[in-house]
Z-matrix of the N, CA and C atoms (Angstrom, degrees):
N
C 1 1.433
C 2 1.524 1 111.94
N 3 1.320 2 116.84 1 -33.99
C 4 1.466 3 118.93 2 179.45
C 5 1.525 4 110.85 3 -62.42
N 6 1.336 5 116.00 4 -33.52
C 7 1.466 6 118.92 5 177.45
C 8 1.525 7 110.60 6 -64.87
N 9 1.325 8 116.68 7 -38.07
C 10 1.464 9 119.88 8 177.18
C 11 1.527 10 110.51 9 -64.45
N 12 1.333 11 116.89 10 -43.39
C 13 1.466 12 120.16 11 177.95
C 14 1.521 13 110.84 12 -62.85
N 15 1.343 14 116.44 13 -41.52
C 16 1.470 15 119.51 14 -175.85
C 17 1.523 16 112.43 15 -67.83
N 18 1.336 17 116.99 16 -26.89
C 19 1.463 18 119.94 17 178.92
C 20 1.526 19 112.37 18 -96.58
N 21 1.333 20 116.90 19 -3.83
C 22 1.459 21 120.30 20 179.13
C 23 1.514 22 114.19 21 81.68
N 24 1.326 23 117.70 22 15.96
C 25 1.460 24 122.27 23 179.64
C 26 1.534 25 108.82 24 -84.23
N 27 1.312 26 116.81 25 80.35
C 28 1.459 27 121.30 26 -174.42
C 29 1.522 28 113.26 27 -72.28
N 30 1.332 29 117.51 28 -18.07
C 31 1.462 30 119.71 29 178.21
C 32 1.521 31 111.35 30 -61.14
N 33 1.329 32 116.86 31 -36.22
C 34 1.454 33 120.85 32 179.96
C 35 1.527 34 112.47 33 -102.23
N 36 1.321 35 117.77 34 -20.28
C 37 1.464 36 120.76 35 -176.53
C 38 1.524 37 111.72 36 -70.09
N 39 1.318 38 116.89 37 -39.66
C 40 1.463 39 120.84 38 -178.51
C 41 1.515 40 108.30 39 -88.27
N 42 1.331 41 116.14 40 121.43
C 43 1.462 42 120.33 41 177.04
C 44 1.523 43 109.55 42 -149.90
N 45 1.294 44 116.28 43 174.60
C 46 1.455 45 121.20 44 -176.82
C 47 1.507 46 114.46 45 -93.96
N 48 1.326 47 118.19 46 2.12
C 49 1.460 48 119.82 47 -176.21
C 50 1.522 49 111.67 48 -91.62
N 51 1.316 50 117.47 49 -51.99
C 52 1.463 51 122.15 50 -178.35
C 53 1.518 52 109.68 51 -109.12
N 54 1.309 53 116.27 52 143.10
C 55 1.457 54 120.43 53 167.41
C 56 1.522 55 108.06 54 -74.97
N 57 1.299 56 118.23 55 156.59
C 58 1.466 57 120.29 56 -172.75
C 59 1.527 58 115.49 57 -82.86
N 60 1.325 59 119.50 58 -10.43
C 61 1.459 60 120.41 59 -168.92
C 62 1.528 61 112.91 60 -62.42
N 63 1.317 62 118.47 61 -45.52
C 64 1.463 63 120.49 62 179.55
C 65 1.528 64 110.57 63 -65.31
N 66 1.315 65 116.52 64 -39.48
C 67 1.467 66 119.97 65 177.32
C 68 1.520 67 111.03 66 -63.80
N 69 1.324 68 117.04 67 -39.11
C 70 1.465 69 120.30 68 178.60
C 71 1.522 70 111.34 69 -63.71
N 72 1.337 71 116.97 70 -33.32
C 73 1.466 72 119.48 71 176.63
C 74 1.526 73 111.61 72 -68.02
N 75 1.319 74 116.94 73 -28.28
C 76 1.460 75 121.08 74 -179.12
C 77 1.529 76 112.93 75 -80.03
N 78 1.321 77 117.20 76 -27.00
C 79 1.468 78 121.60 77 -172.29
C 80 1.527 79 113.57 78 -55.82
N 81 1.342 80 120.96 79 -47.69
C 82 1.479 81 118.77 80 -179.53
C 83 1.527 82 113.09 81 -59.64
N 84 1.323 83 116.77 82 -34.90
C 85 1.464 84 119.70 83 178.47
C 86 1.527 85 110.92 84 -69.32
N 87 1.329 86 116.37 85 -37.50
C 88 1.465 87 119.69 86 177.16
C 89 1.521 88 110.84 87 -66.54
N 90 1.323 89 117.58 88 -36.72
C 91 1.469 90 120.65 89 176.19
C 92 1.522 91 111.18 90 -63.00
N 93 1.337 92 116.64 91 -29.74
C 94 1.469 93 120.76 92 178.78
C 95 1.524 94 112.49 93 -81.78
N 96 1.332 95 117.34 94 -1.81
C 97 1.456 96 121.15 95 177.30
C 98 1.514 97 114.85 96 91.68
N 99 1.318 98 117.40 97 11.24
C 100 1.460 99 121.30 98 178.62
C 101 1.524 100 108.75 99 -73.36
N 102 1.331 101 116.81 100 143.64
C 103 1.461 102 120.41 101 177.99
C 104 1.526 103 110.23 102 -64.34
N 105 1.320 104 115.83 103 154.08
C 106 1.457 105 121.65 104 -172.58
C 107 1.527 106 112.55 105 -59.74
N 108 1.327 107 117.82 106 -46.16
C 109 1.462 108 120.09 107 -178.18
C 110 1.525 109 111.31 108 -64.98
N 111 1.330 110 116.86 109 -40.29
C 112 1.461 111 119.79 110 178.51
C 113 1.531 112 110.53 111 -67.81
N 114 1.328 113 117.26 112 -36.77
C 115 1.469 114 120.79 113 175.60
C 116 1.527 115 110.33 114 -62.86
N 117 1.331 116 116.43 115 -38.00
C 118 1.464 117 120.16 116 177.42
C 119 1.522 118 110.75 117 -65.24
N 120 1.321 119 117.12 118 -40.87
C 121 1.470 120 120.30 119 178.17
C 122 1.526 121 111.09 120 -65.58
N 123 1.330 122 117.47 121 -37.32
C 124 1.464 123 120.27 122 176.78
C 125 1.532 124 110.67 123 -66.63
N 126 1.322 125 116.66 124 -38.60
C 127 1.466 126 120.04 125 176.20
C 128 1.525 127 110.52 126 -64.70
N 129 1.330 128 116.77 127 -36.53
C 130 1.463 129 119.85 128 176.63
C 131 1.526 130 111.21 129 -68.08
N 132 1.326 131 117.22 130 -32.94
C 133 1.463 132 120.68 131 175.57
C 134 1.533 133 109.98 132 -62.97
N 135 1.311 134 116.76 133 -44.25
C 136 1.468 135 120.93 134 176.35
C 137 1.530 136 109.96 135 -62.85
N 138 1.325 137 116.24 136 -42.15
C 139 1.463 138 120.55 137 179.04
C 140 1.523 139 111.39 138 -61.37
N 141 1.317 140 116.45 139 -40.60
C 142 1.462 141 120.19 140 177.35
C 143 1.517 142 111.90 141 -62.22
N 144 1.327 143 116.49 142 -39.98
C 145 1.465 144 120.30 143 176.86
C 146 1.520 145 111.99 144 -64.51
N 147 1.328 146 116.14 145 -40.73
C 148 1.466 147 120.36 146 177.88
C 149 1.526 148 110.00 147 -63.69
N 150 1.335 149 116.86 148 -42.49
C 151 1.462 150 120.39 149 -179.97
C 152 1.525 151 111.09 150 -65.53
N 153 1.331 152 116.70 151 -42.79
C 154 1.464 153 121.18 152 -179.66
C 155 1.528 154 110.31 153 -60.79
N 156 1.315 155 116.38 154 -52.38
C 157 1.462 156 119.71 155 -177.09
C 158 1.532 157 111.89 156 -70.11
N 159 1.320 158 117.01 157 -35.36
C 160 1.463 159 119.49 158 176.56
C 161 1.515 160 111.99 159 -64.23
N 162 1.324 161 116.36 160 -40.40
C 163 1.463 162 120.17 161 179.02
C 164 1.521 163 111.24 162 -65.80
N 165 1.323 164 116.82 163 -42.72
C 166 1.467 165 119.37 164 177.88
C 167 1.526 166 111.22 165 -66.94
N 168 1.320 167 117.29 166 -35.58
C 169 1.466 168 120.92 167 175.63
C 170 1.527 169 110.15 168 -60.89
N 171 1.327 170 116.60 169 -41.98
C 172 1.461 171 121.15 170 178.87
C 173 1.522 172 110.84 171 -65.91
N 174 1.331 173 117.35 172 -41.42
C 175 1.467 174 120.99 173 178.60
C 176 1.526 175 110.01 174 -60.57
N 177 1.319 176 117.25 175 -42.99
C 178 1.472 177 120.64 176 178.80
C 179 1.530 178 110.91 177 -66.62
N 180 1.330 179 116.37 178 -38.83
C 181 1.466 180 119.93 179 -178.93
C 182 1.522 181 111.78 180 -66.46
N 183 1.326 182 116.17 181 -34.04
C 184 1.459 183 120.38 182 178.96
C 185 1.528 184 110.15 183 -69.97
N 186 1.316 185 116.49 184 -27.33
C 187 1.457 186 120.48 185 177.93
C 188 1.514 187 114.19 186 96.14
N 189 1.317 188 116.78 187 20.89
C 190 1.459 189 119.21 188 176.95
C 191 1.520 190 110.01 189 -69.46
N 192 1.311 191 115.89 190 159.11
C 193 1.455 192 121.07 191 -176.44
C 194 1.515 193 112.93 192 -75.77
N 195 1.322 194 114.47 193 174.99
C 196 1.459 195 121.24 194 -178.26
C 197 1.526 196 111.71 195 -64.07
N 198 1.327 197 117.07 196 -38.17
C 199 1.467 198 120.42 197 179.03
C 200 1.526 199 110.05 198 -64.60
N 201 1.319 200 116.56 199 -43.04
C 202 1.470 201 120.29 200 177.99
C 203 1.525 202 111.13 201 -63.07
N 204 1.324 203 115.99 202 -40.50
C 205 1.465 204 120.19 203 177.91
C 206 1.525 205 110.81 204 -63.02
N 207 1.314 206 116.69 205 -39.86
C 208 1.467 207 121.05 206 178.23
C 209 1.523 208 111.13 207 -65.58
N 210 1.318 209 117.07 208 -41.21
C 211 1.471 210 120.65 209 178.45
C 212 1.526 211 110.18 210 -62.59
N 213 1.323 212 116.88 211 -45.14
C 214 1.470 213 120.66 212 178.58
C 215 1.523 214 110.24 213 -61.75
N 216 1.332 215 117.11 214 -42.58
C 217 1.470 216 120.74 215 -179.48
C 218 1.524 217 111.19 216 -62.60
N 219 1.323 218 117.27 217 -41.10
C 220 1.468 219 120.55 218 179.97
C 221 1.523 220 110.49 219 -67.17
N 222 1.322 221 116.84 220 -44.90
C 223 1.471 222 120.20 221 179.32
C 224 1.529 223 110.38 222 -61.65
N 225 1.324 224 116.83 223 -43.74
C 226 1.465 225 120.16 224 178.22
C 227 1.524 226 111.32 225 -63.89
N 228 1.323 227 116.68 226 -42.51
C 229 1.466 228 120.34 227 -179.42
C 230 1.524 229 111.49 228 -63.81
N 231 1.317 230 117.14 229 -28.30
C 232 1.465 231 120.34 230 179.21
C 233 1.525 232 112.91 231 -84.54
N 234 1.321 233 117.72 232 -28.22
C 235 1.466 234 119.58 233 -174.20
C 236 1.527 235 114.56 234 -99.69
N 237 1.313 236 117.73 235 -33.08
C 238 1.468 237 120.11 236 -176.33
C 239 1.527 238 112.89 237 -61.78
N 240 1.339 239 120.33 238 -42.49
C 241 1.479 240 118.33 239 -178.74
C 242 1.526 241 113.98 240 -58.49
N 243 1.328 242 117.63 241 -37.91
C 244 1.466 243 118.07 242 179.58
C 245 1.525 244 110.69 243 -69.03
N 246 1.321 245 117.25 244 -37.25
C 247 1.465 246 119.68 245 177.94
C 248 1.524 247 110.71 246 -66.79
N 249 1.339 248 116.55 247 -40.64
C 250 1.470 249 120.53 248 -179.67
C 251 1.519 250 111.64 249 -64.33
N 252 1.314 251 116.97 250 -39.10
C 253 1.462 252 119.71 251 -173.87
C 254 1.527 253 112.79 252 -82.68
N 255 1.320 254 118.21 253 -23.68
C 256 1.463 255 120.80 254 -176.28
C 257 1.524 256 113.83 255 -90.43
N 258 1.310 257 117.95 256 -26.36
C 259 1.462 258 121.00 257 -171.56
C 260 1.524 259 110.75 258 -130.18
N 261 1.313 260 115.67 259 146.66
C 262 1.465 261 121.10 260 167.73
C 263 1.523 262 105.19 261 -116.12
N 264 1.306 263 114.54 262 96.32
C 265 1.455 264 121.68 263 -174.84
C 266 1.524 265 109.33 264 -149.54
N 267 1.303 266 118.20 265 149.91
C 268 1.467 267 119.78 266 179.67
C 269 1.525 268 113.80 267 -78.40
N 270 1.318 269 118.32 268 5.56
C 271 1.462 270 120.81 269 -175.48
C 272 1.525 271 112.96 270 -59.35
N 273 1.330 272 117.98 271 -45.79
C 274 1.466 273 120.21 272 179.76
C 275 1.517 274 111.17 273 -62.52
N 276 1.301 275 116.32 274 -42.90
C 277 1.458 276 120.98 275 -178.58
C 278 1.526 277 110.93 276 -63.97
N 279 1.313 278 116.65 277 -47.87
C 280 1.463 279 120.82 278 -179.99
C 281 1.525 280 110.35 279 -66.06
N 282 1.333 281 117.07 280 -40.24
C 283 1.462 282 120.19 281 177.50
C 284 1.520 283 112.21 282 -61.68
N 285 1.321 284 116.55 283 -42.03
C 286 1.461 285 120.38 284 177.95
C 287 1.513 286 112.42 285 -65.31
N 288 1.330 287 116.65 286 -41.78
C 289 1.464 288 120.10 287 177.78
C 290 1.529 289 111.38 288 -66.10
N 291 1.331 290 116.23 289 -36.61
C 292 1.469 291 119.91 290 176.30
C 293 1.526 292 110.98 291 -66.10
N 294 1.336 293 116.72 292 -39.01
C 295 1.465 294 119.89 293 178.15
C 296 1.527 295 110.46 294 -63.13
N 297 1.335 296 116.88 295 -42.34
C 298 1.469 297 119.84 296 175.65
C 299 1.531 298 110.56 297 -60.39
N 300 1.326 299 116.97 298 -44.06
C 301 1.467 300 120.74 299 -178.55
C 302 1.525 301 111.20 300 -64.59
N 303 1.329 302 116.86 301 -43.61
C 304 1.464 303 119.79 302 178.72
C 305 1.521 304 111.40 303 -65.01
N 306 1.331 305 116.21 304 -40.63
C 307 1.459 306 119.71 305 177.85
C 308 1.513 307 111.85 306 -63.65
N 309 1.310 308 116.81 307 -37.79
C 310 1.461 309 120.98 308 178.56
C 311 1.527 310 110.90 309 -69.10
N 312 1.327 311 116.89 310 -33.06
C 313 1.461 312 121.14 311 -178.14
C 314 1.525 313 112.42 312 -73.45
N 315 1.316 314 116.91 313 -18.21
C 316 1.468 315 119.57 314 -177.77
C 317 1.496 316 112.39 315 -83.12
């Protein structure tokens, strides 16, 4: 789908199966000539960063202490890389955005 977005083929880019956000993250890399799978991995890297920072934002918003924040950061740093490298899915990105939204709502 990111290839459809990058070429402007909206007839196939818009569908009911995938949301467009992960594909939109891939488009700039495809414009630079990066292969599709590598562009997906780069988008997952960005998604992992969003999830990491969103989760820490939520921890701070809840008011947990510095030790708790450090524990969460270590657990995230150990688990996010395996999720990023094994799957190409918008779950990390959506989870990170939800964490930011929940933290903002508190």
